[in-house]
N, C-alpha and C positions, 0 to 999 in steps of 0.2 A: 397281155393275156386276154383270152376271150373264151367264154363257156356258154353254150346254148343248150337249153333243154327242150325237147319236143314231147308233147303229151297230147292225149285225146280229150276232146271237150264233151263227148257224148258217152256212149256205152261201149266203146271199142269199135273196131272195124270202120274207122273214119277215113282211112287212107294215109295213116302216118308213114307207112313205108315209102310212099311216093315222095313225101317231103324229106325224109331222112336221106334217101338216095340222091335227091336233087341237091340238097345242101352239102352232102358229102362230096359230090363232084364239083360243086361251085366253090365252096370255102376250104376244101382240102384240110380236114382236121388231122392232127397228129394222132389222136385217139378218138375212137367211137366206142362208148361204153354203155352197156345196157343197165337200166334200172327196172323196177316192176316186180311182179310176183314170181314168175318162173315160166316153165314150158307150157302154160295153159292158154297161150295165144300166140299167133305167129303171122307171117307174111308169105305169100307166094311171090317169088322174084323171077321175072322174065328178063333174060339177057340174050338178045338175038333169038335163036331158035331153041334155047335151053330154058327150062323152068326148074326153079329150086324152091322147095318148101323149107322154111327155117322157123324154129321155135326157141332156139337158144342163142345162136350166134347173131350179133347185131345185123340188121338188114342193110346197114351201111357198108357191108363187106364189098359192095360193088366198087368202092374206092380202094384200090389195091395198095396204097401207100400208108394206110392207117392201121394202127394197132387196134385189135378188136377185143374188148374186155367185157367181163360180166362182173357187175358191182357186188359189193359185200352183202347187200340186202336181198339179192336175188337167189331163189331156189334153183338148184342145178340137178337135173337128171343126167348122170354121167353117160348113159346109153345114148340119149338124144344129142348131147353135146359132142361126143366123140364121132357119132355118125355124121353130124353136120360138118365137123372139121374135115373129115375125109371127103365127103361129098363136094364141099366147096373148095377144097385144096388150100385151106388157110392155116395149115400147121406152120408154126413159127411166128404167127402174128395173132393167134387167138389165145386168150388167157382168162383164167377164172380166179377171182379172189380166194385166197386160201381159207377164208372164214365163211364162204357161202354155205348155206344149209343144203343138205343132200336129200333128194327124194329117193327112197328105197321102194322096193316092190310092195312092202307092207303098207306103205302110205297109199299106194295106188289101190290096193285091195280094200283098204278102209274107206277110201273115197267112193269107189264103185259100189261097195257093199252097204253104204248108208242110204236108206231111202230118203232121209231128210236132205242130204247133199245132192244125190243123183236125181231125185224126182221133184222135190219141192223147190230147192234152190236152183237146180240146173247145172251142177258142177260138170266140168270137162272130164272128170275121172282121171286126171293126170297126177293126183296125189298132193297137190299144192296145199290145200286146206289142212289135211292131217300133218303134213311136214311142217307147216308154219306153227301148228299147235304144239308139235314136239319141240320146236325151237323155243317157244315160250316156256315150255316145261323144262327146258335145258337138258333134254335127253336125246336130241337129234344129232346126227353126225355132221361134220363139216367137210369141206372139200379136201382139206389137208389129211383127212382120215381115209381117203380113197386112193390106193396106190396107182390106179389107172390114170389119175389126174395129175400125178406128181410133176410131169414135165410141163404142165400148163398152168401151174400155180404162180400167182403174182400178188404183191401187195398193191391192189388196184388204186385205192385212195392215194397212197404215196406216189405212185406213178403219175396219176392225174394231176396232183398238186405240184409235183416237180415240173411237169409239162407246162402247166399254167405259169409257174415261176419263170420258165424260160421264154415266155411270151408266145407260146404256140396255142393253136385253137383246139378245143375239146368239144365234142358233140355228145350229149347224153340222150340216149334213145329210150323214151318211155314206152310202156305197153298199156293196152286196154284203154279205159276212159274214165273221166271224172264221175260219170253217172253210176259206176259200180265200185267207187271207193268204199272201203270198209267203214270209214268215218263219215263221209259226206254224200254217199250215194243212196240208192233206193233200198236201204236196209229193210229186211234181211237178204234181199236179192242182190247181193254184192259179192265181190271177190274177197280174198282172205287178208287183204292189207290195203293201205291207202294207195291211191293212184295219182295223187296230185304232183305238181312240179316240185314242191318242197320235199316230197318223199323220194323222188328220183334223185334229187341232190343228195339227200341223206344216204340213199342206197349206195352211192358212189363216194361218200366221204368228202363232199364238196360243200364248203360253207356258203351261206346265202349271199355274202358280199362278193363272192367270186362269180356269181351268175350274171351274165350280161343281158341275155335274151331268153324269154320263154315263148315258144311258139305253140299255140293251141290249135289243133286240127279239128275241123268240123266237117260233117257231111253237108252237101247242098240239099239233101232230102231230109225227111223226118227221121229223127234218131231212133235206131232200133238196137236192142241188145244183140251182141254177136252170137249168131248161131251157125252161120255158114259163110262162105265167101260172098263178097259183094263187089260189083263193078261200078257202083254208083259214083258219080263225080265227087271230088272232095275239094274243099277250099281250106286255106290256112290263114288263121288270124294270128298275127304275131304281136306280142306285147312286150315293150321295153320301157321300164319305169312307168307303167300304167298308160303308155301312149299307144294308140292304135297304129299298126304298121301294115294295114291290109294292102296298101299300094306298093309295099316293098318288093324288090325283085325276088326276095325269098318266098314270096307268096305265089310265085309263078310255078305252075305245075310242070314237071318234066313230061316228055312224050309218053303216051299211054303204054308204049311197049317197053318202057324202062322198068316199071314195077307195078304190079297189080296187087292191091292189098286184099288179102283173104285169109282165112284160117287154115292152118295145116293140121287138121285134126283127124285125118284119115290117111290111109296109105299102108305100105308094107309094114309088117311087124318088125320092130327094132330088134337087132341082135342082142343077145344077153351078155352081160359081164358076169364074172364069177360072183356068186352070192347075191346077184340082183335079179336074175330071171329076165324074161322078155316082156314087152309091153306094147300094146296097140292103143294109141290115143283114142279116147271116146269123144263123141260129139257133146256139145254143151255150150254154156255161156260164161262160166266163171272159172 
């Protein structure tokens, strides 16, 4: 068995997508599963002359043999997820844990309508904070409550742990960065949950003794909170049992045209699902 977690060491926008794509192609995981907050951050993926913006499906979709999962602790906007599945042509290998919290239109309106969140904190307006608040209050919906997601439901932790038991490789893709962790970041200017490697493991139901490597991605320039796309170079510092692995082949970046890390917070309005309405992602940092 082998399980690697990739996380950001700054404030997001470090270039994690490059590292995920490279390791996915190099190590050929059976599963690439996403942890983190939800659709409030993403990557722009360039494959040949095509560009894809993804905020829900793991950016490791470039490796076509892997199952693509969204872990239990991640918030799901069904409109974003279904649009990406269709856009990327990954139906049949993209799955959502049945217990994922759901972002409804009401969460987005609360997010955008709060001066504290939208102006003081700098929320993306994607509904993640209010949806996490409803999850804590035990009033939020789960993925199993959304009919449109029924064919995509999976017990993700069970699938991951069975895969590890079989001796196959699992890659867990983190989002954002340590600097905006709800617990360890620059509070109150943080996102709505923890963003550390331990949280990514918990989001996917993987125990700490099953993690072999944690790769922390840093920018080579001064850290800045994510507000828009960045083409700054990135470096990866990998840690295994507290040993530096900066010279590891895994720290070698793929060609620049493989993947460019940026945020997908603008673009065409997403199509509505019954009872959910339509949404256009707003700019922001959290």
